[in-house]
N, C-alpha and C positions, 0 to 999 in steps of 0.2 A: 591742351585746351585751345579751341579755336578762338579767333579774335571776336567773333560774335558772342560766344559764351562769356568772354572776359568783359565785353562791354555790357552785356545783360547783367552780369553779377555786379559790376560797378554801379549801374543804375539802380538795381534792386536794393543796395545798401544805403541809398540816399533817400531822405524824406521828401525832397523837393520835386523830382521829375513828374510823378503822377499828379500832384496838385497843380503844377504849372500847366501840364497838358489839359487838365480838366478846366482850368480858367480860360485857356485859349478856345477850347470847344464851346464853353458857355458864352463867351463874348461873341463868337461866330453865330451861335444860336440866337443870342439876343438881338443880333442885327438881321438875321435871315427870317426868323419866325414872324416878326411884325410885317414883313413883306408878304408872307403867306396869309397873314391876317387881312391885309389889304385886298388880296385876291378873293378872299372868302367874304369880305364885308358886303353886306347887302343881300347875301344869299339867304335862302329860306331853309327851314328844316327844324323840326321840333328838337332833334338831338342837340342842336347848337344852343338852344335856349335852356335845355335841361342839364347839359353837361358843362358848357363853357361859362366863364365868368359873365355875369349879367349886369354889373354896376356901370355907373357913368365914369367919365374921365377922372373926376376928383376921387372917387372911390378906388379906382384902379391905381392912381398915383399914391394914395395913402397906403394901400395894401403893399405895393411894391416897395415903398419907403420903409414900411414896418419890417418886411422880410429882410431887406438888405441890411438895415441897422441891427436887427436882432442876430442875424447870422454872423456878422463880423464880431459881435460880442461872444457868441458861442464858439467861434473859431479861436478867439483869444483864450477862452477857457480851456478848450481842447488842447491847444498848444502848451498852455501852462501845465496842465496835467501830464502831458507827455514829457515835458522837461523835468518835472518832479519825479516821474517814474525813472527816467534816465539817471537822474542824480541818485536815487535810491539804489538802483542796480549797480552803479559805479561805486558808491561808498559802502554799501552793505554786503555786496557779493564780490564783484570783480569789474574793473573798468573795461575788461575785454568782452564783457557781455553787451556793451553798447551797440555793437553791430547787429546783434540779434534783435534788439528793439527797433533800430532804425530801418531794418529790412522787413518789419512786420507789415504785411500787406493790408491788414485790417485798419491799422492806424493811417496808412497812406490813403486808403480809400475814403476813410471818414473825413480827413482833412480835405481831400479832393471834392467830396460832396458838398461840404460846407462852403468852400471857396467858390465852387461852381455856382451854387445857389445865389451867393452874394453877387458874383460877377454878372450872372444872367439877369437878376432882378434890376441891378443898376443899369445895365445896358438896355433892357426892355423899357425902362422908365422914360428914356429919352424920346421914345416914339409916341408916348401918350399926348394927345392934343385936346385942349378945351375948345368949346364952341367959338370963343373969341380969338383963338389962334388962327394964323393964316392957314388956309387949307381946310378949315372946318374941324369939327370934333372927330377924333379918332381914338378908339379904345381897342388895343390889341388883345382881344378876348382870349385867343388861344395862348398867347404869350403869358398873360396874367394867370391863366389856368395852369400852365406848365410851371410857372414860378410857385404857385400855391402847392402843387403836388411835390415839387422839390423841397419846399419848406417842411411839409409834413414828413417827407422821407428823412429830412435832416433831424427832425425831432426824434423819429425812431432810431436814426443813426446815433444820436447822442446817448440814448438809453442803452443801446447795444455796446457803444464804445465804453461807457462806464462799467458795464458788466465785463467786457473784454479786458479792460485795464485791471480790474480787481483780480481777475484770473491770471493775467500775465505776470503780475508782480509777485506771485507765489513762487517760492524757490523750487517747488516740485515742477511747475510749468517751465521755468527757465532751464532746469536741468534736462527736462525732456526735449526742449528745443535744441539745446546744445548737442545732446546725444543724437538727435535726428540729423542735424547738420553734419556732425562728424561722421555719421554712418554714410551719408550721401557722398562725402568727400572720399571715404574709404572705398566705396564701390566704384567711384570714378577713377581713382588713381591706382587701384590694385586689382589683381585678378585672383580668382579662387585658387586655393592651394593645390587642388587636384589637377590643375592645368599642367602642360609640359614644363618641366623644370628649366629654369634659366641656364644659359650656357655658363661655363666657368669664368668667362670674361666679365660676368656681371659683378664679380668681386673687384673692388677698387684696387688697381694695380699700384704697387709701391713705385715711387718715383725713381727714375734712373738719372744718371748724370747728364745724359744727352737730351732729356726732356726739357721743355720750356715751361717756366712758371706762368700761371695765369693769376693776375692780380685784380682785385675788385676795382671797378671803375668809379664807384660811389659808395657812400656810407648809408647804412640803414638795414632793415630786415630784408632777407632774401624772400621776395614774394612770388616770383615765378621765373621760369627760364623759357625763352623763346625757342621751342624745339626746332622749328624749321630753320631758323637762322643759324642755330648752332650746328645742326647736321649739314647744312649747305656749306658753311665755312670749313668744317672738318673734311667733307668730301672733296672740295676743291683743292685742298692741300694734302690729301691722302694721309690724314692723321686721325688719331683717336683722342677724344677729349675726356678727361677725368675730372668731374666736378665733385670735390670732397666736402664742400659746404652744404650743410643740411638745409632744406626748406624751412624758413622761419628763423634761421640763425641770424645773429647780428653780425653784419659785415662792416669793416672799416676800410675806407678808401686806401688802396695801395697794399693791402694785406692779401696773402695767397688765398685763393678759393679753389685751386686745383692745378692740374698740369696737363700738357698735351704731349703726345708721343707720335712721331712721324714714322711712316713705313721706312724700312731699311733703304738707305741711299736716296731718300726723297726729301731730306731736311733742306729747307730753303735758306737763303742768306739771312743775315741779321735783320735787314730792313723788312723783308717779307715775313719773318717770324714776328716782328713787332706789329705789322699790319694784321696778321692772322690773330695774334693775341688780342688786339683791339676789337676785332670782329666778335670773338668769342665772349669777351667780357661785356660787350654791349648787349649781348643776348641774355645776360644775367641781370634781371631787373630787381631793383630794391625799392622799398617804400618806407614810410615813417611808422607803419604799424603792420602787424602780422594779419594775414587774411587766410581764410580757410580753403579757397578753391584748389590750391596745389600744396597745401601744408597739412600733411597727414596727422601731425601731432597737435595741431591747434585745438581741436576739440577736447583732447585730454588735458591740454594746458588750461583750458577754461574750467573744466570740471575740477582739476586740482586747485585752481585759484579759489573756487567756491569753498572747497573743503578746508584749505589752509586759512582763508579769511574767517570761516566759521569757528576755527580753533584759536583765533587770536584772543588775547585777554579782553579786548574791548567788546568782542561779540560773544564769545563763550557759548557757542551753539553746537555741541558735538552731534546732535541729531541731524542737523543739516550736513555736517561732514560725512556722517554715515550714509545719508542718501546720495551724496555726490560720489562716494566710493562705490556704491551699488551700481550707479550708471557707468562709472569707469570700469568696473568688473565686467559688465555686459558688453561694453565696447571692446575691451581687451579679448574677451572670448571670441568675438566676431573677427577681430584682427588676427587671431591665431590661425584662422582658416584661410588667410589671404597670403599672397606672395609679398613678403616684405624685404627690406634691405635694398641694395643698389639696383637700379633699373637700367636697361640698355636701350639705346636708340640706334636704328639702322637707316642707311640711305635707301634709295629706290632699288639699287642693285642687291640689297641684302647685306652689304658690308657693315660691320660694326663701326659706328662713328662717335658714340658718346656713352659714357658710363656715369650715371648721375646718382649721387648719394641720396638715400632715403633711410629713415630710421628703421631698425629691425625691432623685433619683439622685446629684446632686452632693453633697448633705449626707451621704448614706450612704457614698459613696465616700471622702469626707474622713474620716469616722469610721473606716473600715476601713484606710485607708492612712496617715493623718497621723502618728499616734504610732509605728507600726512604722518609718516612714521616718526619723523623728527618732532613735529609740532604737536602731535597727538599721542606721544608715547605714554603720557601719564594718565590718559583716559582709557579705562578698561573697554568700553564699548567700541572705541575707535580701533584699538589694537585687535579686538576680536573680529571686527569687520575686515581688517587687513589680512588676518589669517584666513577668513572666509573667502576673500578675493583670490588669494593664492590657491586655495583649495578648488575653487571654481575654475580657475585658469588651468590647473593641473590636469583636469579632465579633457582639455582641448588642445594642449600643446603636443608637438611632435617630439621625438627623441632629441632633435637638435636644439630645442628650446628648453629642455628640462634643466640644464645647468643654470639658465637665467632665473628660473623660478626657485631652484634650490639655493642660489646665492641670495635672493631676496628673503627666503625663509630663514636662512642662517642669520642674516643681519637683523631681521625682525625678532628672532629669538634673543639675540644678544641685547637688543634694545629693551625688550620686555624684562629681561633678567635684571636690568639696572634700575627698574622702577620699584617704588615701595608698595607693591601689591601684597596682600595677605596670602596665607597658605592656600585658601580655597580658590582665590583668583589665579594664583600661579598654577594650581593643578588644572584648572579649566583651560588656561592658555597652553599648558603642556599637552593636554588632550587634543586641542585644535591643531597644534603643531604636528603631532603624531598622525593625525588624519591627513594632513597635507603630504607628509612624508610617504604614507602608504599610497596615496593617489599618484605620486610621482614614480613609485617603484615599478 
C-alpha cells in the first residue's frame, strides 16, 4: 500500500479532518465575500433586488446572529446523536465497529456543513456596519444570502442526517458495511485464484540454525509492513526475510516475529546482522488497534464479534447471529476464489526477498466458525446456519481446502451431538451434515 493510500485511510477514519477543512474554507469565504459585496455595492440590476438579501444592517445582523446561534445548537445535537450511536454500536454489537462509523462520509459532511455555516455567519457578521459606524452603512447582501442558503441546506441536512442515522444503527446495515469493507480489503490484498500459482518459496520456510531471529521492536497489533523498506534491507544484505506473524496479530516487544536467511557465504558479522535485523523490524509497524487496509481477517473478525455478542446471555439475539454468519459465508465463498496464504515480495531484479505470512482459508474458516459454534451450540437455528455455511463453502473450495471444511464439519457434528436436541432436530441436523459431506465428495 502506497504512503498516499495510508494517509488517506488514516484521514478517512477520523471525524475531524473534513469539518476542520470546512471551517477554514467558511472563514475564508466570510472574509472574502464581503469584499466582493463592496465591489458590487451601488450597482444596479433587478436580479440583485429579487435574489439577494434586501434588509438593512440591523436585519442582516439579526439574521446572521440567529443562524450562527441556532447552528451551534444543531451541531451539538448532531454530535450528541453521533456519540450515542457509537456507544450503541460498541456495547450492543462490537467495539471494533467504531471505525466503520467514524469513517462514515455522510456524518463527516453533515458536521462539516453545520460548522461551516456557523463559522461563515459569524465571520460575515463582523463586516455589517450601521449608518452611525465609521465608513457609513454597509450590508453584505451577497454574504447574508449565502448564509441563508447554507442555513436552509443545514435544515435539510439535519433531516437527512436523522434518516441516515436510523438506517445506520440497524444491524443489517452495519453487517453490510463490514462486508463491503472486508471485500475491498480482499480485492486489494489478494489476486484471483486462476492467476499463475505462487512459487514453492511462498511457503514459510522452517528456520535453520544459521538464520537470524527477528524480534518485534514494539508491542501492539501488527498493522502493516513497509514493503519497500523490507525489500531494500533484504536486497542490500542478499537475504530472504520470513515474517511469520500474521497481520492483525498481537505482538510483544522482544518476541520473535520471523527470521532472515542469508545467501550461501554472504552472512555478515554480528554487528551487521544486528543492524540488518533492526532495519527489518522497523519496517514492521504496530498500532494500538487493528485496521483493515492490510489485515485480511479483520472483516471476518468484526462479523464474528457481532455474532458472538448477539449470542451472549445479556443480548440473546440468535437472529442477528444468523445474519452475521450469512455475511461471513458470502465473504468466505469469495475468499475461496482468491490466492491466500503466504505472499512473496521481490526486488527490482526479480529476486525473492521476503515471504510474509497471511491467513489461509483454514485460518479464516476457523475465525468465522469457531466462536459461533461454541457459544451458539445450544441454539438450533445457529447450528443449522453453520451447517449451511459449510455447505455453501463446499461448492467453492478446491481440493486443497476440502480437509479444512471437513475438519470443521466433524467438529460441528460432535458439538451438535452433545446438545439436548430432540430426535426431530437431530434428524434435521444429520440431514444437513450429509448434504455437506456430499458436496465435498
